[in-house]
C-alpha positions as CSV (number, residue, x, y, z in Angstrom):
1,M,-12.2,-8.0,-15.3
2,N,-15.7,-6.8,-14.4
3,I,-17.4,-3.4,-14.1
4,R,-19.8,-2.5,-11.4
5,P,-21.8,0.8,-11.5
6,C,-21.5,3.0,-8.4
7,G,-24.1,5.7,-9.2
8,P,-24.3,7.6,-12.5
9,L,-20.7,9.0,-12.4
10,A,-18.6,6.2,-10.9
11,C,-17.8,2.5,-11.3
12,L,-15.8,-0.2,-9.7
13,I,-13.4,-2.2,-11.9
14,D,-12.8,-5.6,-10.4
15,C,-9.4,-7.0,-11.3
16,P,-6.7,-9.3,-10.0
17,S,-4.4,-7.9,-7.3
18,E,-1.4,-8.1,-9.6
19,S,-3.2,-5.8,-12.1
20,V,-4.5,-3.1,-9.8
21,L,-1.6,-0.7,-10.0
22,S,-1.4,-1.1,-13.8
23,V,-5.1,-0.5,-14.2
24,A,-5.1,2.5,-11.9
25,H,-2.1,4.0,-13.7
26,T,-3.8,3.5,-17.1
27,M,-7.0,5.2,-15.8
28,R,-5.1,8.2,-14.4
29,E,-3.1,8.6,-17.6
30,S,-6.3,8.5,-19.8
31,G,-7.4,11.9,-18.5
32,Y,-11.1,10.9,-18.3
33,F,-11.4,10.6,-14.6
34,V,-11.8,13.0,-11.7
35,D,-10.5,10.4,-9.2
36,V,-8.9,7.0,-9.4
37,V,-8.8,4.9,-6.1
38,P,-7.1,1.5,-6.1
39,S,-7.8,-1.1,-3.5
40,E,-6.7,-4.7,-3.1
41,L,-8.9,-6.2,-5.8
42,S,-10.5,-3.3,-7.6
43,V,-10.1,0.3,-8.8
44,L,-12.8,2.9,-8.3
45,V,-13.1,5.6,-11.0
46,T,-15.2,8.7,-11.0
47,W,-15.8,11.2,-13.8
48,D,-17.3,14.6,-14.5
49,P,-20.9,14.8,-16.0
50,V,-19.5,16.5,-19.1
51,V,-17.3,13.4,-19.9
52,A,-19.1,11.1,-22.3
53,I,-17.7,7.7,-21.4
54,T,-19.5,4.3,-21.2
55,H,-18.9,1.3,-19.0
56,Q,-17.8,-0.7,-22.0
57,Q,-15.2,2.0,-22.9
58,I,-13.9,1.9,-19.3
59,L,-13.7,-1.9,-19.5
60,E,-11.8,-1.7,-22.8
61,L,-9.5,0.8,-21.2
62,A,-8.9,-1.4,-18.3
63,H,-8.0,-4.4,-20.6
64,S,-5.6,-2.1,-22.4
65,A,-3.5,-1.7,-19.3
66,P,0.0,-3.4,-19.5
67,E,0.3,-6.7,-17.7
68,H,2.8,-5.2,-15.3
69,L,3.4,-1.6,-14.3
70,A,6.9,-0.4,-15.0
71,N,9.0,-0.1,-11.8
72,D,9.8,3.5,-12.6
73,S,6.2,4.7,-12.8
74,G,6.2,6.1,-9.3
75,R,8.6,7.8,-7.0
76,L,11.3,6.1,-5.0
77,C,10.6,6.7,-1.3
78,E,13.0,5.6,1.4
79,I,11.7,5.3,5.0
80,P,14.3,5.3,7.8
81,V,13.5,2.6,10.4
82,S,14.8,1.9,13.9
83,Y,14.2,-1.8,14.2
84,D,13.1,-1.7,17.8
85,G,9.6,-3.1,17.4
86,A,7.8,-4.9,20.2
87,D,7.2,-8.0,17.9
88,L,10.6,-8.2,16.3
89,A,11.8,-11.1,18.4
90,D,8.4,-12.9,18.1
91,V,8.5,-12.6,14.3
92,A,12.0,-14.1,14.3
93,L,10.8,-17.0,16.4
94,A,7.6,-17.6,14.3
95,T,9.6,-17.6,11.1
96,G,12.6,-19.6,12.2
97,L,14.9,-16.7,11.4
98,S,17.2,-14.6,13.5
99,V,16.4,-11.0,14.3
100,A,19.2,-9.9,12.0
101,Q,17.7,-12.0,9.2
102,V,14.3,-10.5,9.7
103,I,15.7,-7.0,9.4
104,E,17.8,-7.9,6.4
105,L,14.8,-9.3,4.6
106,H,12.7,-6.3,5.3
107,T,15.5,-3.8,4.3
108,T,16.6,-5.6,1.1
109,T,13.1,-5.9,-0.3
110,T,11.7,-3.5,-2.8
111,F,8.1,-2.8,-1.9
112,Y,5.4,-1.1,-3.9
113,A,2.7,1.2,-2.4
114,A,-0.4,-0.6,-3.7
115,F,-3.4,1.1,-2.0
116,A,-4.5,3.1,1.0
117,G,-6.9,2.1,3.7
118,F,-7.7,1.8,7.4
119,A,-6.5,5.3,8.2
120,P,-5.4,8.4,6.2
121,G,-1.8,7.8,5.1
122,F,-1.9,4.0,5.9
123,M,-0.4,2.5,2.7
124,Y,-0.5,-1.2,2.0
125,C,2.9,-2.0,0.5
126,T,3.3,-5.2,-1.5
127,G,6.4,-7.3,-2.0
128,L,6.9,-8.8,1.5
129,A,9.4,-11.7,1.4
130,S,7.5,-15.0,1.6
131,Q,9.6,-15.9,4.7
132,L,8.0,-13.0,6.6
133,V,4.4,-13.7,5.7
134,L,2.4,-14.1,8.9
135,P,-1.2,-13.7,9.8
136,R,-2.3,-10.8,12.0
137,R,-1.8,-11.1,15.7
138,S,-4.5,-13.2,17.4
139,S,-4.9,-10.3,20.0
140,P,-4.9,-6.8,18.4
141,R,-3.4,-4.0,20.4
142,V,-5.7,-1.3,21.7
143,A,-3.1,1.4,20.7
144,V,-0.3,1.1,18.2
145,P,2.0,4.2,18.3
146,A,2.2,6.5,15.2
147,G,5.3,5.7,13.1
148,S,5.2,1.9,13.9
149,V,6.6,-0.1,10.9
150,A,4.7,-3.4,10.7
151,I,3.9,-6.5,8.7
152,A,0.9,-8.7,8.3
153,D,-0.2,-11.2,5.7
154,L,1.4,-10.1,2.4
155,Y,2.0,-6.5,3.3
156,S,4.2,-4.0,5.2
157,A,2.9,-0.6,6.3
158,V,3.5,2.3,8.7
159,Y,0.9,3.4,11.1
160,P,0.3,7.1,10.4
161,I,-1.5,7.8,13.7
162,E,-1.9,6.1,17.1
163,S,-4.7,3.6,16.6
164,P,-5.8,0.0,17.4
165,G,-4.0,-2.6,15.3
166,G,-3.1,-6.2,14.9
167,W,0.0,-6.1,12.7
168,H,3.4,-7.3,13.9
169,L,5.6,-4.3,14.9
170,L,9.1,-4.5,13.5
171,G,10.3,-0.9,14.3
172,T,9.6,2.8,14.2
173,T,10.1,5.7,11.8
174,T,10.1,9.4,12.4
175,V,8.7,10.2,9.0
176,P,5.1,11.4,9.2
177,M,3.0,9.3,6.9
178,F,0.1,11.9,6.9
179,D,0.4,15.6,7.3
180,I,-2.5,17.9,6.5
181,A,-0.1,20.8,6.0
182,R,2.0,19.0,3.4
183,N,1.3,18.7,-0.3
184,P,0.7,15.9,-0.9
185,V,-0.7,15.1,2.5
186,S,0.3,11.4,2.3
187,F,4.0,10.6,2.3
188,L,3.3,7.6,0.0
189,S,1.0,7.3,-3.1
190,P,-0.1,4.2,-5.0
191,G,2.6,3.2,-7.4
192,D,5.5,4.5,-5.4
193,T,8.5,2.2,-4.9
194,V,9.3,1.9,-1.2
195,R,12.5,0.9,0.6
196,F,12.9,0.6,4.4
197,V,16.4,1.7,5.5
198,Q,17.8,0.7,8.9
199,V,19.0,3.5,11.1
200,W,20.3,3.3,14.7
201,S,18.7,5.5,17.4
């Protein structure tokens, strides 16, 4: 792991992707930090000026994180999905699976909300079955509807708002991923366990 200063009251902890959730959890539990923001290969931490902590202490704290985060460290969040996505048949064709097998793999996988990005409420969920790992579409869409359940590379996610996007669309959900009137505003938080549940419209 490595520490990179980000001004006088923040730093970036570079760490392997499989350690991000554990390091972020350890940083939150320490009570030293105002904010802890995980990403794919790093964790950003910020602290109050009254907190006396050095970069070396932060690095030692990061190294003290358990190798794997316990599966029960976050909430269990179920997302109902109508598997009616525009790319469902193409995903089946590209992977050599049937549509039913694609749906079964997606619904029987336990995902973990790893980090947020791209848009408020867009949570990159890890754990995608290796049979479903595909690169992003060669031609992104100009507008992907809000609630679209999608996969790309190693991740699955739900588009929280209508936006451009290049992920493969498997289905749709009616659960709002981001709601400014809700507390918390994001339906998913890093560390949550995520299950996609098939429903029929």
